[in-house]
C-alpha angles and dihedrals in degrees: 000000000000090000090053091050090049092051091047091050091049091049091050091051090051091049092050091047090049091050092050091049091048092050091046091048092048092051091048092049092046091051092051092044094049091049089055095042113049091186091072102073124197122218117221124206133171127229108187105309096333119098113221121203119203111209118216091250090071092053088052092054090049090050089052090052090053090048092051091045091052090050091049090049091053090052091046091055090061091049092050097065136151093058134169118207121192117194135148107336094328135092118196133193117203115193113165108294091348122096124183122185131186137174114235102180110093128209088248091057091050092049094050091047091049092053091049089051090060091067091043090051089058091050095046092048094053108028098088094044105050123134095025139073111286118242118240092249091054091051089048091054090049091051090053090053090049095052093047091047093051090054091047090051091055091047094054094085089062094055099084095233124161115256097258095048092045092052091051093053091051090049093054094047095044093050089050091051091049093057091045092053091047092052093047090056095045096039085216142054131206122231088242093056092050091047090051090053092052094048091046094053102037096092098059090039091056092044086059090049092050092048091047096051091046088057091047097050093043090056093046091050091053092050095046092047090059092046092051091055092049095047097051127218099289095054092038091059089056094048118130125192130207120195113201113200145128133286101254100054093046095107109077092348109188099238090044089055091052096049093041089060093040096052095031092237116163094190139020120256110062116060092349122054132180115217108199126208098350126106111187125099091231090055090057093048093048091051091048090053091046089056090050095050095043090050089057090048091050093051095044097047105028106017086233118108092201098049095099091052087081128050112287086220094052098099093048091046092051092049093048095047091049089059096034111036112197116274094004 
């Protein structure tokens, strides 16, 4: 038995030595080859005081990984159906070869948002130029907002709004026109005056926002209700949803709130995914597949399905920064 162990240990040492020689030979060959062929560039990095040279072969293996990952992602997309994607003013259901698309932003929503944007246009135009004389180009911009707002005010009576909503739109526009006219006379505005305008108008502006989102979610609910009935229970239980939106509304985003309640999801990343800053349908599908693949990686390597939802380097970064605080 001891003899067998001795032979096995000797064989392992020889194998390790052979591996070291092979790696050394490969690095030597790669260095010679790259010196002869300037098109194969080497990437240098430093780890402490030691210079590390990455031979082109390693880049090729990394490229192969990316190729395999892209292929796995394409296959994962097919496994993720049915899928709902929400982006812009459109909501899409993908179910195998079938694709259903509906608009969920109503004309009323768009009108209310446009009126709110009149007051925001005034603020944006003036905010960076308070407490000093306004430049001619700034006054010209303000005049453009005024002229457009005056035309919008006249057009309101044609919009078929109920009396309360109509009155609120006129209030917002008129208050915006009042501050514009005041500024045009003064040729300046203080930060306090602009702040007072914002605080004075915020209530009707937010009433518009509340009414608009109620219209939006009511429409989405009607669409999704019909899709649920057509999918059936088995497919419905497999449904995944991707919300495509911008960076700033990510926290408590309205459509995320709706689908979180609908699918009973306490956090984003499983059946409900937020796709930030992108706008194409394929972007949403690729992100959905990435979540699926990375979930499998997290379970296989860490026995924790959420591990890849934070930076893989996060633990190492925290440990390093604990020992080496920045700039110290």
